[in-house]
N, C-alpha and C positions, 0 to 999 in steps of 0.2 A: 503492500500501499505505501503510493505517495504522501509525504508529509507536509500539508500544505493546510491554508486554513481558508475555509469560507469566509468571502466579506458579503455584506449581505446586498439581495437581490429580490426581485421579482419575476415571475414566469408566468409562461400562458402558453399551454401546447397549442401550437399552429401548425393547423393540416397534419403534415406527418412529420413534423419538427415540433420546437421550441423555443419561444421569443424569451430570450432574458435581458432583463434591463435593472440598471445597479442604480443607488441612489446619486449620483448627480446624472442620471441618461445614458451612459452611455448604452449601447444596446448590442447583439450579437443572439444569432440562428444558431441553434446546434439539435442535430439527428437526436433522436430521443433515447439512442443507445447510449449516444455518448454524452448526452447529459444525466444520464442514469450512472454512468460511468465516472462523471467530475462530480454528482451530488457525493458520491458514495467515497469520495476521497482518492480512490482508483487513478486517477489520469498519470501516464507516463510522461513524465517532468520532462523528457525529449520531445516529447509529440509536438505537433505546432497548433494543436488545441490551447493544448497547456500553454504553450510563448502569448498565442492569443490571450487568451482566459486571464494571463498575468497580467498582460500591456492593458488589458481593457479595465483592471482592475474588481475583479470577477472571484479574484479567489489572489493569497498572500502566500509570503511564509515567514516563518516566527523571525528572523531576522532584517528583513525589511517588515516588518509590522507596523513600528512607529511612524516610520516615514511615508509608506501608503497613505496610511491613516490621514497624516499631515498633506500630503497631497491629495486627496480626496474633497477633506473638511475645503482647498482654497477654492475647487472646483465646486465645492456645494455652495460656498460664500459667493460665486461667481456667479450662480445661478439663481441666486436670493438676492442681486444687488439692486433690484429694483426696490426693497425695503429700507435702505440708505438714501434714494433719491427722491425723500419726502416732499412736498409731493409737487411735478411734474406739469401734470395737464389738467389746467382751470378753466372750465365753461361757464360763460355765463349765457344768462334768457335773460336780452335783453326785452325781450317782447314773446307776448303769447298769441298779438295776431296774426295774422297770417293770410295771403291775400289765394292762396292755393288750400282746397278743400280733401284732406285723401284718404281713400275708405281705410286705410291701417294706420291712422297715422297715430302716434304713440306718446305724443304732447300734449292731446285735447287741447288742439288752437284754437282759439277765439275769431269773430267775423273780423272783418278791418276796422269798424268803425266801433267795436266794445271798447268800452273807457274801463279804465283802473286795473290795465293789465301788461302797461309801458315800465320799464324801471326810471327812477328821476335821478337828477346827477347827486343827489345825496346818497344815495344806496349802490349808485358804481363805484362814486367814489371809494367808499368803504370798503367794496368789494376790490377793489387794484390794492388800497391798503393792507387788505387781507392776504392778498392772493401774493405780495411780495414780504410779510414773512413768514414764506416758505422757508425751512433749509434748503432745497433746494436751488443748485445752480445752475439747472436748469426749466426755464417757463415758456410754455407755450398755454394761452389766454384765445379760447376758445367761443366763438359767438354763436348761441343759438336762438333759436326761437321754438315757436312760430318762424316767422321770417325776419331775423333781424337786421334786412337793412331797412325796415318800414319804422324802425328806431333809430335811423343812422346818427343824430346831435347826441345819443347819447353815447353810441359805439363809437363814431370818432373823436370826441371826450375824450374817453375812455384811454381808448389806444395813446393820444399824446401826452394823457398821465400816466401811465405804464413806461412812457417810453421817458419822461422826465425823472420819473423815480429811478429808474434804470442805469441812470445818469454816475449817483451815487454806488446804486446792490450790483452794476455792473456785472449783474449776469448775463446766462444763455435768454433771449426774450424772443419769440417766436408770436404770430398770430393767423388765424385759420378763420372765414366768416362762413358757415354753413349757410348757402344759400341754392331757395328754388332756379335762379336769376329770372324771372318773373317780370323785376320790376329794378332790375341792376342800372343804372345806370352809369355814361360816362365819364361823369363828373368821383362818382363812387370807383371805379376804377382804377383814376388816375391817381384817389387818394391810396388805394391798394397799393398800385407799381411802387408809389412814393414811399411806404412803410415797408415794402415787404411783404405785405398781406396773401396767406396763398388762400385761393377758396375752397370748398367742397359743397357739391351738388347731389344729382340724385337724378337718378335715369333706370327706369323702370324698363327698357326693351324700344320696340315699335314704337310707333306713331299709335299705333292701335292699341298696346298694353298701355302705356303711357300715359294715354290722355283719359281710360278707363279707370285707372289706379288714381291719377291724380289733377282731379278738377279743379279748374279753375273759378276766383270766388269776383274776379274782374269779369272777364270774357275773352270766349277764342279757343283753340287748341292748348294747352298747357306744354305740348311736346314740340310745337313750331315755334311757340316765344322761346323753348329753350334753345331749339338750333338757331336760332338768329340770334340769341344773344351768347350763346357761349361761343360763336365766331366771333364778336367783338371782344369776348374775355380773352382769347387765344391769340390777337390782336394786339392785347396793351399790354397782357401780364405771359405771351409766348405760350408755346402747345402742351406747358406743362402750368401750366398758372391755374388749373381747375382739376379738378379729380372726380370722380360721379361713384356717387355710393347707390347699390342697387337694394333693392325688398323684395323678394320671394315671395307672394302670394299665388290661390290660384288660379290666377289669371296667365300664371308666365312660368310655374314650375318644370309643365309641359314643354315650354317650347323654349329650353336656357338656351340650346345654340342656334336661334336666331337672336335673341339678346345678346348673345357673347359677338355673333359677326357682326350687329346692330354697333357693339362695343368698338369693333375691329375697325369700321367703316367711318365711327367717325372720328378714329385716332387714337382713342385712348389705348394704354398697355395694364392696362390691369380691372379688376373684378374680383368682387369681395360676395363668396356664395355665404351670402347667411337664412338662417329661418325664422318667420316669423315671431316675433315677441310679443306675449301675450299682455300690453297692455293699450286702452286708450281704449282709438276706434274699432282697433286691430281685434278687440274682446268683442263690442258691440258688433261686428260685423264681421265674426268669429265664421259662423255659416257658410258665406258667403267666402271669406279670404281662405282659409284653412284647410289643411292636410297632414295627414301620418308623418311621422316622423322615419315610419319606412319608404314613403313616397319623397321624403326630399332626398336622404341620402341616397336613396337608389338618382334621383337627382344630379345630385353632388356627384357620384360617380359617372355616372355621363358626360358631365361638363369639363369633370377635369379629363376625363380620356380624351375629350375633345379637345381643350386647351393644348395637352400634351404632343397630339398632330399638330398644331396650330404653331407650336414651340419649332417642333422637327420640320414644319414645310420652311421655315427661314422667319415666321412672325413672334418677334419676342412679344410675350404677353402673358400675365402673371395673376394666376389665381393667390387674394390675398390668405385665405384660412387656410390654405395649405401651408404657404408660402410660412406664414406664422410659426403652425409649426413642426413644419420641416426645420427652422430656426432653433427652433427647441431639442431638437431629435441629432439634427447634424452638428451644433456647436456649441460652446461650454455657456450661451450668453442668456441673459434674462431676455424677457419682451416685456412689452407695456399694455399688452391684451387683458384687461383687468376680471372678467368673467374666467381666464385661463392664469391666473395663479395662485397661488398658497405660500402667506395666507392670501387672502381676494387683495386684489387692485383698489378695491372700494372705500376712498376714501386716502388710500396710500399711495398708490398711481395717480388719479386723478380726481378730482371733486367737480359740482357743479351745483353755482348760486344764481337761488332762482330769479325772476324781476322784483320778487316783494323785501328779496331780502335774505330767506334763507337756505341755510347750507344743507347740502345734501352730501350722502358719497359716492353716485353714480347716476346717469340721467336715467336709468329703471326705478332709482329711489324717487326720484324728483316726479316720473309716470306715476308710481304706483301711489302719491300726493293729490295728486289730479285727479287720482279713482276714489279717493275718499279716507285711504289711511295715510297719515304722515309720521309712521313711525318709525322713520328712518332720519328727520328731520337732526341734524346733529346740531342744531344754535342760527344765531343769527349772525350776519356781518357786523351789527349792533355790539354783538358779547367779545369776549377777549378771546385773542386766537386760542392759547392750550386749553381755555373752556370745550373749544367746538374742537377742536384737534385730535384735544388726547381726553376726549370727555366718555359717556356711557356708551354710547351707540358706534364709534370707533372700536371700541376696546371689543363691544361686543361681535360685530365682525371678525376681528383675527381670533380671538379665542371659536367661534365657530368656522372658521376657514381653512384651517391649516390639515390637506388631504392626508399629511401624513399618519394624523392623529384620527380621524373619520372612520368612522365602519365602512367597512367595504372599498373605502377610498384606500385604504393603509395596508390592501393586500392587492391593488389591482394594478398589474402591469403596466398599466398607462399614467399611473402615477405621478410621476416626476416630470411630465408633459400636464398635466390639466391643472384644474383649478375648481374654485368651489364658486358658485356661482347664490350668493347667498340670500340676495334682494329676490329673485325666483324664490328660490326656496322655503321663503316667509310667504309668499304671494302665495303659493299653492298646499303649503303644511302647515302653515301658521309657526315655523321653524324654522330660524336659520339654519340647521345641518341640514333638514332635509328628511327624504326617506328614499336612495339610490334604486331602491329595487321597481318604482315607480316613476325613475325621475327622467324626461323626456332629455333634459340637456345630458345627463348620462348614459342614455342610451343613442344618443346620436355620436358624442364622442367617440366615445367606442367602438360604433361602425365605423366611424370615420379612419381612427385608426387603425384599427383592423386591415381597410381597404390602404390605407397609403403604406403601414409594412408591409403587406402584399408584393405590393407595389416596390418596394425595396427591396424585399426577396428578392426578385425574379432580375431588378433593375438590372439592364447594361450599359455600357459607361456613356450614351447617349443621352438618356432617364438621367442616369445618375447627373451628369453635369446639367442636366435642367433642373434639378432638384436644388444641385447646388445655387445653380444662380439665380433662381427664389430667395434659397434662406441665407444668403449673403447679400440679397440684391444687388444682383449686378448682370445686365442682358447677356443672354447664355448667347450669342452672336461676340461680343465679346470674350468671353474666357474660352471661345471655341477656338477663338485667334491667339493666343494667350500658349494654347495649347499643342501648337501647329512649330 
């Protein structure tokens, strides 16, 4: 029997083999017979399998144990680096008024002429003051709504005030405006260009699909206006000045290849395949919009296969959710997606400030409040920073979202790549940890991880290059040139 020590790992029988993942996210596949030999401590130390498992920290020897554990602790610290960057993304809802009425609107926006749903300057100023108390050296301020450009004066003043404060704070400061582009003006775009403000928008697919889901409260086709104004945006801010976000409903879930074609045709090179969230109008219109998790995952698989085909044909196009997961699987670095962090990134990686000054750990918490449940309100911009960001809510979130200690999650092979959505757990079960056996969140992610690892297991060099380009945010074409 070989004299080696097993290091902590999770495993899963995967077709005719076994997938192993250690506590820093390094993975490998073993044939079942080799896994049994390894687990029973009988591997030949001269074998390639022994050397591979030792190099990936699935085993060690007594004389190297202390060094190996120190190395693993450094890697784990790198994976959890997002905790020390507290808090980098700050979302501000400057208004709930909107010129668009979306069938799935998570934010439960209000009509254009509705009163008392705009942020005033006093609240905006206190919001920026609170943001600059964050210990993070990297701040991104994202303006949301409703349609944030409808309260442009406050948005503009808050940008200028943030830049003024940053003359003294000297942080890395960036801005994003989430806009439907229906009423964006050239004057506003000039301001965005002057202050390096990025735009994020929404595109649900072809004209038929987009107009069905996103109806204008003003007049005309939202798709036609989007196309016209997106061209102006590109002229003013450049080809990458605006990136669209897709919402998948029953209207487009079976047409995602045509949606992808639409994105490519319009010159976009990314898409985020995200399932519908159970908030706001998405709940009210559930019978018309919803689908099962099985339907979503099947559509995701087909779309991912199609996107891979496009890349192989020389079209650089990235599926963002897969890229995020691949970054966790293939690299040692942390990522900033709140729902897939342990502990949850809600309040740690991102925070949202409502038009009325209330502070929430995530947009979903603010959406839940619009549905009548204000449980996750952390405080107000009039409060002391430490009372808000070191209070009961954020402590409860952290305590209930460490997957390493949560039932079922603690044994899951995908633990190191996943996270906990405490707000959705609370919405569905009234418990922050939720119940994984009945969780659509868990079911969806397990199925997606299964598919990604099935692709990694059988991937040829071309597919691995595509995946590495996504994980490292480098165009596939550039990666191919480097290898020549």
